[in-house]
Every structure is written in C-alpha cells, then in structure tokens.
N, C-alpha and C positions, 0 to 999 in steps of 0.2 A: 504494500500500500504506500509506503513512504520511500521505497528503495531508490526512486529516481531523483530524490532531493539530495542536495549536498548536506553534509553534517552540519555545517554552519547555519544553513537555512533552517534545518530542523531544530537546532538548538535555539535559534532566534525565535521561531514560532512558539516553542514550548515556554521559553522565558517570557515572551510577551503575554501569552495566555496566563501564566502564573501571576503576573502583575495585576491582572483584572479578576482575580479569584479570591473569594472570601470563604475560607475553609469553615465548614460547619453552618453555613448560612441556612441551608434547608432544614437541618436539625433544629436550629433555634426557632425558625419560623413555624414549622409544623408542630414542634413541641409546645410552643406558646398557644397556638390555635387549638391543638388537641386538648390541652389543659382547660382552655376556655370552654370548648364544646362539651367536654365531659362535665364540668361544673354546671354549665347551663342546662344540660340534659337532666342532671340530678336536682337542679334548683338550689345549689349550694354556693354559687359564685359569690365571692366577697370582694372582687376588684383586683385581687392579686393576679389572677389569670389575665385580666385585661391589661394590667401593667406589664406583665411579661411579654405578652403578644405585641403590645404597642412598642415596647423597647426593642424587640427583635425587628419589627418593621422599620423603626427609626434608624437602626443600625444599618440595615440593608439599604434603605433609601439614601442615607448619607454616603454609603460606599458607592452606590450607583451614580450619584452626582459627580463623583471624581473620575469616573471612567471616561476617557477621551473618545466618545462615540464617533465624532467627526473624523477621527483618524482611522477608524475601524470599518467604515462603510465599504461594503462590497467584499469584505473578507469573511468567507464562510466559517472560518474557525470561531468567529465571534457572534454568529447568528443567534445562538441561544441567549446571549446577553441582551441583544436588541429585543428579543421576545419578552424577557423578564422586565426590562425597562418599560416596555409598553403595557405590561400587565400591572405594574406597581400602582398607578393611579386608580385603576378599577379595584385592586385589592384594598387600597386605603378606604375607598368608598364603601366597599362591602364590610370591611372591618368596623368602620364607624357605625354602619347600620346594624350590624350584629351586636355591637356593644351597647348601642343606645336603645335598640328594640330587640332584645333577645327572643328568638323564636327558632324553631327547628329549621324552618325555611332559610332564614338569614344565616344561621350557623352552617347549614349545608352549602350555601352559596360561597361563603367565606372559605370553607374547607376545600371546595372544588378549586377555587383560585389558588389557594396555598399549594395544593397538589400540582397544579399546572406549573406554577413557578418552580417548584422542586424538580419536576420532570425536565424542564429546560436546563436547570442547573446540573442535573445528573448527566444530560447529554454533553454539556460542556466539560464536566469533570471526566467523563469517559474518554473523550477525544484527547484532552490534555494528558491523561494518564497513559493512553496508548502511545502518544508521541514520546512521552518521557521514557516509557519502558523500551520503545524501539531504539531511541538514542542510547540509553544505558546498556542495552544488551547487544546491539549491532554496531555501534559507532564509537561510543566514548563512555566506558563504564564508570568513569570518575565524574561525569557531569551531574550536577545537582541543581535543584531549584529551591527557593525559599518561599514558603507560603505563610500568610498570617491568618489566624483563625478569628472567629467572631468575638473572642475574648482578648484579642491582642497578642496572643502567644505566637511566636515564630516557630515554624516547622521546616526541617530540611529533608528533601526527598531526592 
C-alpha cells in the first residue's frame, strides 16, 4: 500500500498526522456522554455527568480550533478531521439540548453524534497507525512519533 512512497515522504505524512491527533479524544467524549445517558436513563443525574461531557467537548473543540485546516485541504489523510470539525457544531447543539431537556430522544441523538465523531477519529487513528507500523517495520525501525493525550500527557510510539 505504501511501498511506492519514499521513506521521507512516509515519515513526513505520519509526523504531520500525529501533530493533529489528540490521543484519547473518543474515550473522553463517549465516556462523558455515556455517563450522562446512563444517569439520565436512571433519573439520577446530578450535573457531574454534564460537567464531564461538557469539559470533554470543550477540550476537543479547543484542539480542533488549532488544526490548520486550510493547509490540509485536498489531503485524504486528513478527511476524517474535516468530518469531525463539521460535526462539532451539531454535537454542541445536541449536547445543549440533551442537557437542558433530558429525554431518551435527545440522549439518543447526542449518543449517535458522539459515535459518529468517534468513528471518524478511529479511521484517522487506523491510517496513522498503519503508516507508522509500515515505516517502523519496513523502512526505519528507530522512527518514533510523539502524541499528546487529552490529559496533556506525552506518549512516544
């Protein structure tokens, strides 16, 4: 799949992708939403779930504001990021609606959008990891990238 590209081109691709990656984003988003949905379903929500979900959204939205989308237009590697960027306003609206008017319908709509965002993130993650594994196994086993997770911790792969 990547055999025709130069090593430097592949390394550049995966490095650029890693710079636009927030490790754990999906877990934070879905975790907060699932906690909210569960508490809503049981009728025991006390606001903590709302705060966790809201914080996860804010973190993701703040991260996405810093992505240089104008430099990434037309690059298929970054298509999932564009999809997430376009879903974030709908997600915020659905989140506000679910929190201000808790109902099964609003919670389901919010959960569907969260899952859609996570699916796009997963596609991005899979491509980045396939590129990284190819470079490390076929071209340069010492090549590493650094990722930052949603808690600010740095990871080296």
